[in-house]
C-alpha positions in Angstrom: 29.1 -2.0 -2.1 29.6 -0.9 -5.6 27.3 -3.5 -6.9 25.0 -2.6 -9.8 21.3 -2.7 -8.9 19.5 -4.2 -11.9 16.1 -5.9 -12.1 17.5 -9.4 -11.3 19.3 -8.2 -8.2 16.3 -6.3 -7.0 14.0 -9.3 -7.5 16.4 -11.6 -5.7 16.5 -9.1 -2.8 12.7 -8.8 -2.7 12.3 -12.6 -2.7 15.0 -13.1 0.0 13.3 -10.5 2.2 9.6 -11.2 1.6 9.4 -14.8 0.3 8.9 -16.5 -3.0 5.5 -15.0 -3.8 7.1 -11.5 -3.6 8.3 -11.6 -7.1 4.9 -12.0 -8.6 3.4 -9.5 -6.2 6.0 -6.9 -7.0 5.8 -7.4 -10.8 2.0 -7.4 -10.8 1.7 -4.3 -8.7 4.6 -2.1 -9.7 5.5 -3.2 -13.2 2.3 -4.5 -14.8 -0.2 -2.5 -12.8 -2.5 -5.5 -12.5 -3.0 -5.3 -8.7 -3.5 -2.5 -6.3 -2.1 -2.3 -2.8 -5.0 -1.5 -0.4 -3.7 -0.5 3.0 -5.8 -1.5 6.0 -8.5 0.9 7.0 -6.5 2.1 10.1 -3.2 2.5 8.3 -3.2 6.3 8.4 -4.1 6.7 12.1 -7.2 6.7 14.3 -9.0 9.5 12.4 -8.9 8.3 8.7 -10.6 5.4 7.2 -11.0 3.8 3.8 -14.3 4.1 1.9 -15.1 2.3 -1.3 -16.2 4.3 -4.3 -17.3 3.5 -7.8 -14.6 4.2 -10.4 -14.1 3.7 -14.1 -13.3 0.0 -14.5 -14.5 -1.1 -11.1 -14.4 -0.2 -7.4 -11.8 2.1 -5.9 -11.4 3.7 -2.5 -10.8 7.1 -0.9 -9.5 8.1 2.5 -11.9 10.1 4.6 -11.8 11.5 8.1 -13.9 9.6 10.5 -16.9 11.5 11.9 -16.8 12.6 15.5 -13.1 12.5 15.9 -11.6 15.7 17.4 -8.4 17.4 16.2 -6.8 16.4 19.5 -7.6 12.8 19.0 -6.2 12.9 15.5 -3.0 14.6 16.6 -2.4 12.3 19.5 0.4 9.7 19.0 -0.8 6.4 17.8 
């Protein structure tokens, strides 16, 4: 619509769409790097899961293929 997208407009849009806490969530995750988004274990399909691992500064996670899952199971629509 020819409207300039600046920080204030973006924050108003985020709050309108996701609720009042969305401002703090967005700024803490994206701008300040104080929080990490951790998708649910099944977020990447039926064959990948999240595993916690030790990392500098605390715990982190990695995505690993679940044992016993066949390629056919992993390629099937989910």
